C-alpha positions in Angstrom: 2.3 14.7 -15.5 1.5 11.7 -17.7 5.1 10.5 -17.6 5.2 10.3 -13.8 4.4 7.0 -12.1 2.7 8.5 -9.0 0.4 5.5 -8.1 1.5 2.1 -9.3 0.4 -1.5 -8.6 3.0 -3.9 -7.2 2.5 -7.4 -5.8 -1.2 -6.8 -5.3 -1.0 -3.5 -3.5 -1.1 0.1 -4.7 2.0 2.2 -4.1 2.3 5.9 -3.9 5.4 7.6 -5.2 5.9 11.1 -3.6 9.5 12.1 -4.0 13.0 11.2 -5.3 14.6 12.7 -2.2 16.0 10.6 0.6 18.2 11.1 3.6 20.0 7.8 2.9 22.0 6.5 -0.1 21.8 2.8 0.7 24.2 0.7 -1.2 21.6 -1.9 -2.0 18.9 0.6 -3.0 16.9 0.0 -6.2 17.4 3.7 -7.0 20.9 2.7 -8.2 19.8 0.0 -10.5 18.7 0.6 -14.1 15.5 -1.5 -14.0 13.5 0.3 -11.4 10.7 -1.7 -9.7 9.4 -4.6 -11.7 10.4 -2.6 -14.9 8.5 0.5 -13.7 10.4 3.8 -14.0 9.7 5.6 -10.8 12.0 8.6 -11.2 9.8 11.7 -10.8 10.3 14.7 -13.1 9.2 16.8 -10.1 7.3 16.2 -6.8 3.6 15.8 -7.5 1.1 18.0 -5.6 -1.4 16.5 -3.3 -4.1 17.1 -5.9 -2.1 15.3 -8.5 -1.6 12.4 -6.1 -5.4 12.2 -5.4 -6.0 12.3 -9.2 -3.5 9.5 -9.7 -5.2 7.4 -7.0 -8.6 7.8 -8.6 -7.2 6.9 -12.0 -5.7 3.8 -10.5 -9.1 2.8 -8.9 -7.6 3.0 -5.4 -10.8 1.9 -3.8 -10.3 -1.6 -5.2 -7.2 -2.2 -3.2 -6.9 -3.7 0.3 -3.6 -2.0 1.1 -2.2 1.3 -0.1 1.5 1.9 0.5 3.5 5.2 0.6 6.9 4.2 -0.7 8.2 5.2 -4.1 11.8 6.0 -5.1 12.5 8.4 -2.3 11.7 8.7 1.4 8.0 9.5 1.6 8.1 11.0 5.1 10.2 13.9 3.8 6.8 15.0 2.7 4.9 13.8 5.8 2.4 16.7 5.5 1.4 15.4 2.0 1.3 11.8 3.4 -1.1 12.8 6.1 -3.3 14.8 3.7 -3.5 11.9 1.2 -4.1 9.4 4.0 -7.1 11.4 5.1 -8.4 11.3 1.5 -7.9 7.6 1.4 -9.6 7.1 4.8 -12.6 9.1 3.6 -13.1 7.0 0.5 -11.8 3.5 1.2 -11.4 0.8 3.9 -7.9 0.0 2.6 -5.1 -0.5 5.1 -2.5 2.3 4.9 1.2 1.5 5.2 4.2 3.8 5.1 7.7 2.4 4.2 10.2 4.7 5.7 13.8 5.0 6.9 12.6 6.5 10.2 14.2 9.9 9.8 11.0 11.9 9.7 11.3 13.5 13.1 14.9 14.6 12.4 14.0 16.0 9.0 10.9 17.8 10.3 12.7 19.2 13.4 9.9 17.9 15.6 8.1 14.7 16.7 5.5 14.1 14.0 4.4 10.6 15.3 1.3 11.8 17.1 -0.1 13.1 13.8 0.0 9.5 12.4 -2.7 8.3 14.9 -5.9 7.2 13.2 -4.4 7.6 9.7 -1.6 5.1 9.3 -2.1 1.4 10.0 1.4 0.1 9.5 4.9 1.8 9.6 7.7 -0.4 8.1 11.1 1.0 9.0 14.4 -0.1 7.4 16.7 -1.1 10.2 19.4 -2.6 7.9 22.2 -3.0 10.5 22.9 -4.0 14.1 24.8 -0.8 15.1 25.3 2.8 14.2 28.6 2.4 12.5 27.5 -0.4 10.2 24.2 1.4 9.5 26.1 4.5 8.2 28.4 2.3 6.2 25.5 0.6 4.5 23.1 3.5 4.3 25.5 6.4 3.8 23.2 8.6 5.9 22.9 12.4 5.7 22.9 12.4 9.5 25.9 10.0 9.8 25.7 7.5 12.7 23.0 9.6 14.3 20.7 8.3 11.7 20.7 4.9 13.4 19.5 6.3 16.7 17.0 8.7 15.0 15.5 5.6 13.3 15.2 3.6 16.5 13.7 6.6 18.4 11.2 7.1 15.7 10.1 3.4 15.9 9.7 3.6 19.6 7.6 6.8 19.4 5.5 5.6 16.4 4.4 2.5 18.2 2.4 4.7 20.6 0.2 6.0 17.7 0.4 3.4 14.9 -1.2 -0.1 15.4 1.7 -2.0 13.8 5.3 -0.9 13.6 7.9 -3.1 11.9 11.7 -2.9 11.8 13.1 -4.7 8.8 16.4 -5.8 7.3 17.3 -7.1 3.8 18.6 -10.7 3.7 21.9 -9.6 2.2 23.4 -9.3 5.7 24.8 -12.3 7.7 22.6 -14.7 9.7 24.3 -13.4 12.9 23.5 -9.9 12.0 19.9 -10.8 11.2 19.5 -12.3 14.7 21.2 -9.3 16.3 18.7 -7.0 14.5 15.9 -9.2 15.7 17.0 -8.5 19.3 17.0 -4.8 18.6 13.4 -5.0 17.3 12.4 -7.0 20.4 14.0 -4.4 22.7 12.2 -1.6 20.9 8.9 -3.4 21.4 8.1 -3.6 17.7 7.7 -6.4 15.1 10.6 -7.7 12.9 10.8 -8.7 9.3 13.5 -10.0 7.0 13.0 -8.7 3.5 14.1 -10.7 0.4 16.4 -8.6 -1.7 15.1 -8.2 -5.3 17.5 -7.1 -8.0 
C-alpha cells in the first residue's frame, strides 16, 4: 500500500490513480515512457479499494485542493462505480471541483449508459478525442474496440453533456494544425468544449 501513488499532487491539483487498465494503447501515452508523470511512478501494484482511496485522499489533505481529478495511469472509468463512490465522499467533505479525464469508453465497457449516474457528482469530463476520424483514431490509440472506439467516445460525450456541467473534447498538439481544426469542428458539432493539450514528455 505504501508504495502505491493513489493520490498525488500535480500542477496545483490533486489526482486520483485508480487503475493501470485502459481500453487504448495510445502511441503518445506517458505509460510507455520511463519517467512517469513529473517523476512520479504511477504504476499500481494492484487496484486500490475505495477505502484505500479515501485514506489516501485524507493523507493528501484533499480538502485543501480546489480541484480533484480522476486520472492516473489507466482509464478511471473502467472503475466508474469506484469513481462515483469516491466522488460522493469528496462531495460530502469538500467544495472542490471534481474532474474526470477519460477516453470516453465507459458506456461500452460497462455495457450500459452510465452518464445519468454522473449527475450532481462530476463537474467536468475531459475526453481524449485525439483524431479527426475513426481510422486515424484507431491508428493512434490502438483501441480494444477498433474503429468503434471513436464513435463510442463521441456518443459518450454527447450523452455526458446532459448530466455534467462541462464536457471537453481534447487533442494533443502533436497532430497537424489542419487536424486540430478538424477536431475543433467535431467538438462544435457535438455541442461540447474543445481543448488542445500540450504534449509533455
